[in-house]
C-alpha positions as CSV (number, residue, x, y, z in Angstrom):
1,M,199.2,9.1,-54.1
2,A,197.3,11.4,-56.5
3,T,198.0,15.1,-56.9
4,V,195.3,17.8,-57.2
5,Y,196.3,20.9,-59.2
6,L,194.3,24.1,-58.4
7,D,194.6,27.4,-60.4
8,W,192.5,30.6,-60.1
9,A,192.5,34.2,-61.2
10,Q,194.7,36.9,-59.5
11,P,192.9,39.6,-57.5
12,I,192.9,43.2,-58.6
13,D,192.4,44.8,-55.2
14,T,195.3,46.8,-54.0
15,D,194.8,45.7,-50.4
16,F,195.0,42.0,-51.2
17,G,196.9,40.0,-48.6
18,Y,196.8,36.3,-49.2
19,F,194.6,33.4,-50.4
20,S,193.1,30.7,-48.1
21,I,192.7,27.2,-49.7
22,Y,190.0,25.0,-48.2
23,R,189.5,21.2,-48.6
24,D,186.2,19.8,-47.3
25,S,185.6,23.2,-45.5
26,V,188.9,22.9,-43.6
27,E,191.7,25.5,-44.3
28,I,194.8,23.6,-45.5
29,A,197.0,26.4,-46.8
30,Q,197.6,30.2,-47.0
31,M,199.6,31.6,-50.0
32,T,199.9,34.6,-52.3
33,E,200.4,32.6,-55.5
34,S,197.3,31.7,-57.6
35,H,198.0,28.0,-57.9
36,Y,198.4,25.1,-55.4
37,E,199.3,21.5,-55.5
38,D,197.6,19.1,-53.0
39,M,198.4,15.5,-52.3
40,P,195.4,14.4,-50.2
41,G,195.3,10.7,-50.7
42,F,192.0,9.4,-52.1
43,G,188.2,9.8,-52.1
44,E,185.7,12.5,-53.0
45,L,187.1,16.0,-52.1
46,T,185.7,19.5,-52.4
47,Y,187.9,22.6,-52.7
48,Y,187.3,26.3,-52.7
49,V,189.4,29.5,-52.3
50,T,189.0,32.8,-50.4
51,A,190.9,36.1,-50.6
52,N,192.0,37.9,-47.5
53,D,192.9,41.6,-47.4
54,V,195.6,43.2,-45.3
55,N,193.1,44.1,-42.7
56,G,192.2,40.5,-42.1
57,N,188.8,40.6,-43.9
58,E,188.0,37.3,-45.8
59,S,186.0,37.3,-49.1
60,E,183.1,35.0,-49.9
61,P,184.2,31.5,-51.0
62,S,184.9,31.0,-54.7
63,E,182.9,28.5,-56.7
64,S,183.7,25.1,-55.3
65,I,185.0,22.1,-57.3
66,T,184.7,18.5,-56.4
67,V,187.2,15.8,-57.4
68,Q,187.0,12.1,-57.1
69,L,190.4,10.4,-56.7
70,T,191.0,6.8,-57.6
71,V,193.0,4.2,-55.8
72,N,195.2,1.5,-57.2
73,Q,194.7,-1.5,-54.9
74,T,197.2,-4.3,-55.1
75,V,196.9,-7.7,-53.5
76,Q,199.8,-10.1,-53.6
77,T,198.9,-13.7,-54.3
78,V,201.0,-16.9,-54.2
79,V,200.7,-20.4,-55.7
80,G,197.7,-22.2,-54.2
81,W,194.8,-20.9,-52.3
82,N,194.5,-17.1,-51.5
83,W,191.8,-15.4,-49.5
84,F,191.2,-11.8,-50.7
85,S,188.8,-8.9,-51.0
86,I,188.6,-5.7,-53.1
87,N,187.8,-2.3,-51.5
88,V,187.6,-0.2,-54.6
89,E,185.1,-0.2,-57.4
90,S,184.7,0.9,-61.0
91,D,182.1,0.8,-63.7
92,D,183.5,-2.7,-64.7
93,M,183.7,-5.1,-61.7
94,N,183.6,-8.2,-64.0
95,V,185.9,-10.9,-62.6
96,N,187.9,-10.9,-65.9
97,N,188.6,-7.2,-65.4
98,V,189.4,-7.2,-61.7
99,L,191.8,-10.2,-62.1
100,S,193.3,-9.0,-65.5
101,N,196.8,-8.5,-64.0
102,L,197.2,-12.2,-63.1
103,D,198.6,-14.9,-65.4
104,P,196.0,-17.6,-65.0
105,I,196.0,-21.1,-66.6
106,P,193.1,-23.4,-67.4
107,G,191.8,-25.0,-64.2
108,D,192.5,-22.0,-61.9
109,F,189.5,-21.4,-59.7
110,I,187.7,-18.7,-57.8
111,K,184.8,-18.9,-55.4
112,S,182.8,-16.8,-53.0
113,Q,180.5,-18.3,-50.3
114,E,177.8,-19.3,-52.8
115,I,179.1,-19.1,-56.4
116,S,182.3,-19.8,-58.4
117,A,184.2,-19.5,-61.7
118,E,186.9,-21.4,-63.5
119,Y,189.6,-20.1,-66.0
120,Y,189.3,-21.4,-69.5
121,A,192.0,-20.8,-72.2
122,D,190.8,-18.4,-74.9
123,F,187.7,-17.5,-72.9
124,G,188.8,-16.3,-69.5
125,W,187.0,-16.7,-66.2
126,Y,183.5,-18.2,-66.6
127,G,180.9,-19.6,-64.2
128,S,178.2,-18.4,-61.8
129,L,180.6,-15.9,-60.3
130,S,180.9,-13.0,-62.8
131,I,181.1,-9.8,-60.7
132,I,183.5,-9.1,-57.8
133,N,181.6,-7.4,-54.9
134,P,183.6,-5.4,-52.3
135,V,181.4,-6.7,-49.4
136,D,182.5,-10.3,-50.2
137,M,185.6,-12.4,-49.6
138,Y,186.9,-14.7,-52.3
139,Q,189.1,-17.8,-52.3
140,L,191.4,-18.0,-55.4
141,D,193.3,-21.1,-56.3
142,I,196.0,-20.3,-58.9
143,A,199.0,-22.1,-60.3
144,N,201.0,-18.9,-60.8
145,G,201.4,-16.4,-58.0
146,G,201.1,-12.7,-58.9
147,E,199.6,-9.4,-58.1
148,I,196.0,-8.4,-58.3
149,A,196.2,-4.7,-59.4
150,F,192.9,-2.9,-59.8
151,T,192.2,0.8,-60.0
152,G,188.9,2.2,-58.8
153,Y,187.1,4.6,-56.5
154,P,187.4,3.8,-52.8
155,V,184.2,2.3,-51.3
156,D,182.7,4.4,-48.6
157,P,182.7,2.3,-45.3
158,S,180.0,4.5,-43.7
159,S,177.4,3.8,-46.4
160,T,178.3,0.2,-47.1
161,I,176.3,-2.3,-45.0
162,I,177.4,-5.9,-44.9
163,H,174.4,-7.9,-43.7
164,L,175.5,-11.0,-41.7
165,T,173.3,-14.0,-41.2
166,D,173.3,-16.7,-38.6
167,G,176.4,-18.9,-38.9
168,W,179.4,-18.3,-41.2
169,N,179.7,-15.3,-43.5
170,W,182.5,-14.6,-46.0
171,I,183.2,-10.9,-45.8
172,G,185.5,-8.3,-47.5
173,Y,187.2,-5.5,-45.7
174,I,186.0,-2.0,-46.9
175,P,188.2,0.7,-45.2
176,Q,191.4,1.9,-47.0
177,N,193.4,1.6,-43.8
178,A,193.9,-1.2,-41.3
179,G,191.9,-1.2,-38.1
180,I,192.1,-2.9,-34.7
181,I,189.7,-5.8,-34.7
182,N,187.5,-4.6,-31.8
183,D,187.0,-1.3,-33.5
184,A,186.5,-2.8,-36.9
185,L,183.7,-5.1,-35.7
186,G,182.2,-2.7,-33.2
187,S,179.0,-2.3,-35.1
188,I,177.9,-5.9,-34.5
189,G,178.2,-5.7,-30.7
190,D,178.0,-9.1,-29.0
191,G,176.6,-10.8,-32.0
192,G,180.0,-12.1,-33.1
193,I,181.3,-15.5,-32.2
194,F,184.5,-16.2,-34.2
195,I,186.5,-14.6,-37.1
196,K,189.4,-15.9,-39.1
197,N,191.5,-15.1,-42.1
198,Q,193.9,-17.6,-43.8
199,A,196.5,-17.6,-41.0
200,A,195.0,-16.3,-37.7
201,S,191.8,-16.1,-35.7
202,A,190.0,-14.4,-32.9
203,E,187.0,-15.2,-30.6
204,Y,184.5,-12.9,-29.1
205,Y,184.4,-13.0,-25.2
206,D,181.4,-11.4,-23.4
207,E,182.5,-8.4,-21.4
208,F,186.0,-8.5,-22.9
209,G,185.6,-8.3,-26.7
210,W,187.6,-9.9,-29.5
211,F,190.9,-11.8,-28.6
212,G,193.2,-14.1,-30.4
213,S,196.0,-14.3,-32.8
214,L,194.1,-12.0,-35.2
215,D,194.7,-8.4,-33.9
216,F,193.7,-6.2,-36.8
217,M,191.9,-6.3,-40.1
218,S,193.6,-5.1,-43.3
219,P,192.7,-4.0,-46.9
220,G,192.9,-6.8,-49.4
221,A,192.4,-9.6,-46.9
222,G,189.4,-11.9,-46.8
223,Y,187.7,-13.0,-43.7
224,Q,185.2,-15.6,-42.5
225,I,183.1,-14.5,-39.5
226,Q,180.6,-16.6,-37.5
227,V,177.7,-14.7,-35.9
228,N,174.8,-15.6,-33.7
229,G,171.5,-14.4,-35.4
230,E,171.6,-11.5,-37.8
231,A,173.7,-8.4,-37.7
232,D,174.7,-5.4,-39.9
233,L,178.5,-4.8,-40.1
234,I,179.5,-1.2,-40.9
235,Y,183.2,-0.5,-40.8
236,P,184.6,2.7,-39.4
237,D,186.6,4.9,-41.8
238,F,190.0,4.4,-40.2
239,E,192.7,7.0,-40.5
240,Y,196.2,5.8,-41.4
241,D,198.1,4.5,-38.3
242,G,201.6,3.4,-39.0
243,S,201.7,1.2,-35.9
244,I,198.9,-1.1,-37.3
245,G,199.6,-3.6,-39.9
246,R,203.3,-3.3,-40.1
247,V,205.1,-6.2,-41.6
248,I,206.2,-8.6,-38.9
249,E,209.2,-10.7,-39.7
250,N,208.8,-14.4,-39.5
251,R,210.1,-15.6,-36.2
252,E,212.8,-18.2,-36.6
253,L,211.9,-21.4,-34.9
254,P,214.3,-23.2,-32.5
255,P,216.6,-25.6,-34.4
256,M,214.9,-28.7,-32.8
257,I,211.6,-27.8,-34.5
258,S,212.8,-26.0,-37.6
259,D,210.9,-28.4,-39.7
260,W,207.6,-27.5,-38.1
261,A,206.2,-25.4,-40.9
262,V,203.0,-25.2,-42.9
263,N,202.0,-23.3,-46.0
264,P,198.3,-22.2,-45.6
265,H,198.1,-21.6,-49.3
266,A,198.5,-25.3,-50.0
267,F,195.1,-26.1,-48.4
268,E,191.5,-25.2,-49.3
269,F,190.0,-25.6,-45.8
270,N,191.0,-24.6,-42.3
271,G,189.9,-24.6,-38.7
272,A,191.0,-23.3,-35.3
273,I,192.0,-25.1,-32.1
274,T,192.8,-23.4,-28.8
275,L,195.0,-25.7,-26.8
276,S,196.7,-25.9,-23.4
277,I,199.4,-28.1,-21.8
278,D,197.7,-29.6,-18.7
279,N,200.2,-32.1,-17.3
280,R,203.3,-29.9,-17.0
281,G,204.3,-26.2,-16.7
282,D,204.8,-24.3,-19.9
283,N,206.4,-20.9,-20.7
284,A,206.8,-18.2,-23.3
285,G,208.7,-19.5,-26.3
286,D,207.0,-23.0,-26.2
287,Y,205.1,-24.3,-29.2
288,I,202.4,-26.8,-30.1
289,A,202.1,-28.2,-33.6
290,A,199.3,-30.2,-35.3
291,F,200.1,-33.1,-37.6
292,V,198.4,-35.4,-40.0
293,G,200.7,-38.4,-40.1
294,D,204.2,-36.8,-40.3
295,E,203.0,-33.6,-42.1
296,C,202.8,-30.5,-40.0
297,R,199.4,-28.9,-40.4
298,G,199.6,-25.9,-38.0
299,I,201.8,-24.4,-35.3
300,A,201.1,-21.9,-32.5
301,E,203.3,-20.2,-29.9
302,H,202.6,-19.9,-26.2
303,M,200.6,-16.8,-25.4
304,D,198.9,-15.4,-22.2
305,F,195.1,-15.3,-21.9
306,P,194.4,-12.0,-20.1
307,F,190.8,-12.6,-19.0
308,D,191.2,-15.3,-16.4
309,D,193.5,-15.9,-13.4
310,V,194.6,-19.4,-14.4
311,D,198.4,-19.8,-14.5
312,R,198.8,-21.4,-17.9
313,G,199.4,-20.4,-21.5
314,I,197.2,-21.0,-24.5
315,Y,198.1,-21.9,-28.1
316,I,195.7,-20.6,-30.8
317,L,196.4,-22.8,-33.7
318,M,195.1,-22.7,-37.3
319,T,195.0,-26.2,-38.9
320,Y,194.6,-27.1,-42.5
321,S,193.3,-29.8,-44.9
322,N,192.2,-30.4,-48.4
323,I,189.5,-32.8,-47.2
324,D,186.5,-31.2,-45.5
325,E,186.4,-33.8,-42.8
326,G,187.9,-37.1,-41.6
327,E,191.7,-36.5,-41.3
328,E,193.1,-37.3,-37.8
329,I,195.0,-34.5,-36.2
330,T,197.7,-35.3,-33.6
331,F,199.8,-32.9,-31.5
332,K,203.4,-32.4,-30.5
333,Y,204.7,-29.9,-27.9
334,Y,208.1,-28.2,-27.8
335,S,209.5,-27.0,-24.4
336,Q,212.1,-24.3,-24.8
337,S,213.4,-24.6,-21.3
338,E,213.8,-28.4,-21.5
339,E,214.8,-28.4,-25.2
340,E,212.4,-31.3,-25.5
341,V,209.7,-32.4,-28.0
342,V,206.8,-34.3,-26.4
343,E,204.2,-36.2,-28.5
344,Y,200.7,-36.4,-27.0
345,A,198.1,-39.1,-27.3
346,E,195.1,-36.8,-27.7
347,S,193.7,-36.4,-31.2
348,L,190.9,-34.6,-33.1
349,E,189.2,-35.2,-36.4
350,F,189.5,-32.4,-38.8
351,T,186.2,-30.8,-40.0
352,I,185.8,-27.7,-42.2
353,N,185.5,-24.5,-40.1
354,M,186.1,-26.5,-36.8
355,V,186.4,-24.3,-33.7
356,V,187.6,-26.3,-30.8
357,G,188.4,-24.9,-27.4
358,N,188.7,-21.2,-26.3
359,G,190.7,-19.2,-23.8
360,F,188.6,-20.2,-20.8
361,E,188.2,-23.9,-21.9
362,P,191.1,-24.9,-24.1
363,F,191.5,-28.4,-25.5
364,G,193.9,-29.8,-23.0
365,L,196.9,-32.0,-23.8
366,S,197.8,-34.3,-20.8
367,R,198.4,-37.8,-22.1
368,E,202.0,-38.0,-23.2
369,F,202.4,-40.6,-25.9
370,I,203.3,-44.1,-24.6
371,S,202.8,-47.0,-27.0
372,P,199.8,-49.0,-25.8
373,P,200.7,-52.2,-24.1
374,E,198.0,-54.0,-26.0
375,F,195.3,-53.6,-28.7
376,S,192.2,-52.1,-27.2
377,L,188.7,-50.7,-28.0
378,N,187.7,-48.2,-25.4
379,A,184.2,-47.4,-24.3
380,A,182.5,-45.0,-26.7
381,Y,181.7,-41.6,-25.3
382,P,179.0,-40.5,-25.0
383,N,176.9,-43.7,-24.9
384,P,173.9,-43.5,-25.1
385,F,174.3,-40.7,-27.7
386,N,172.5,-38.4,-30.1
387,P,173.7,-38.1,-32.9
388,T,177.5,-38.3,-32.5
389,T,179.8,-40.5,-30.4
390,T,183.6,-40.8,-30.3
391,I,185.2,-44.2,-30.4
392,S,188.8,-44.4,-29.1
393,F,191.1,-47.3,-29.6
394,G,194.8,-48.3,-29.0
395,L,197.2,-50.0,-31.4
396,Q,200.2,-51.8,-29.9
397,V,202.0,-51.8,-33.2
398,D,201.5,-50.2,-36.7
399,S,198.6,-52.1,-38.1
400,E,195.8,-52.3,-40.7
401,V,192.6,-51.4,-38.8
402,S,188.9,-51.8,-39.6
403,I,186.3,-49.9,-37.5
404,Q,182.7,-50.7,-38.6
405,I,179.2,-50.1,-37.4
406,Y,176.6,-52.9,-37.5
407,N,172.9,-53.0,-36.9
408,L,171.0,-55.6,-35.0
409,Q,170.6,-57.7,-38.2
410,G,174.4,-57.9,-38.5
411,R,174.7,-55.7,-41.5
412,V,177.4,-53.2,-41.9
413,V,175.8,-49.7,-41.9
414,E,179.0,-47.6,-41.9
415,T,182.8,-48.0,-42.1
416,L,184.6,-45.5,-39.9
417,A,188.1,-46.7,-40.6
418,S,189.7,-49.1,-43.0
419,Q,193.4,-48.2,-43.3
420,F,196.9,-48.6,-42.0
421,M,197.6,-46.7,-38.8
422,Q,200.6,-46.0,-36.6
423,A,200.9,-47.5,-33.2
424,G,199.3,-45.3,-30.5
425,Y,196.0,-44.0,-29.4
426,H,193.4,-43.0,-32.0
427,S,189.8,-42.0,-32.2
428,V,187.0,-41.8,-34.8
429,T,183.6,-40.1,-34.6
430,W,180.4,-41.6,-35.8
431,N,177.7,-39.2,-36.8
432,A,174.4,-41.2,-36.8
433,D,172.2,-38.3,-37.7
434,S,170.7,-40.3,-40.7
435,Y,170.1,-43.4,-38.7
436,S,167.0,-44.3,-36.5
437,S,167.1,-44.8,-32.8
438,G,168.2,-48.2,-31.6
439,V,171.0,-50.6,-30.7
440,Y,174.1,-50.8,-32.9
441,F,177.5,-52.4,-32.5
442,V,181.0,-51.1,-33.3
443,K,183.5,-53.7,-34.3
444,M,187.3,-53.2,-34.3
445,A,189.5,-55.7,-36.2
446,T,193.2,-55.6,-36.6
447,G,195.2,-58.8,-37.2
448,D,194.1,-61.4,-34.7
449,Y,192.5,-58.8,-32.4
450,V,188.7,-58.4,-32.7
451,S,186.6,-56.5,-30.2
452,T,182.9,-55.5,-30.3
453,Q,181.0,-52.9,-28.3
454,K,177.3,-52.1,-28.0
455,L,176.1,-48.5,-28.8
456,L,172.7,-47.0,-28.0
457,L,171.4,-44.2,-30.3
458,V,168.6,-42.3,-28.6
459,K,166.8,-39.5,-30.6
């Protein structure tokens, strides 16, 4: 915190009583000495002094002085992907200056929503991204963790407009103090749909506001927000509130699921899934985890949804991938009361920025995993379809599987799966957006089992 030192001349009047010191037109001290030390925090501040006599008469204000105090912003980074933003600015916002405190190596990478730069030995950061803008969020992929330390003048939230366009927007956080999410995003009204950072998310509910695992927004963090139409985001200038943004200790998982862990920084892409357990009762202290194969890709704890009267919990889960689409996500549920782990047959395909389910209509898990009694290709849904349909199938044992789409001439137009899969129930999605209307066939082949089904694409 910076210190402001004020000195002024002593009065010569015999009836002098005391001085009044004013900061931004508010009296902050009374004293008889002719110097004062103030520790105001940051920003642009104006000071002046008045003299008061023993009869209580106050003089005209002295000549005012204005000081601009800088802020040293620090953002802790780790190995891998880091979402961050900068809320101070200086005369030099070049990426090499802002990131000068890091220890990058060739191949390290930074990107905003539209542009990027890479680190080159002997040359530094170079690419289409050359200037760091406080209104933007950045994704930084680095081999060595470290601290971004940058000194500048605080950006004024009230005069900084972040224009949001329809769809996803990568945004920075301007205020110097953390703020409750409903207050932070109040200026966009009901135009918001969804917001996430690297580890949590929230959804906008009409008549209720923002709700989810993301409760507040913080300096240094980066966010992605989805909006309907266009909106102008203007953050409030929050005062410091010690109850917001306090470090929360990582909760220790029950021993049975102690290996359910995921490092968000290991992945470039993420998505959000709101789930529920539909075939049995669940309670506080229960968990759902997402998996790709045997690797945990996300975990969420039971929480109450306050806006309906349904007696069930929800699980708001962030899931991760380094492939923008295609990986199959499966789910496991831990019941604390039963001390039991249940594997479910439902699955989803990961897509970048996926948002599946919400508090009112979560993605329900109800089919506890039972190894299929036989190989099967289930009816595609929907069928007829436009332009996507989901094809579900069952594998009696671990198998090499081929799922291909044929046209009426018998030519393969797309391969949806050609890989080894574990026994169980699976699904793949065919996006036929680039194909013309007509009849197609899906063929599943694994070992001696072959099954074909007709599909009707109607545009």
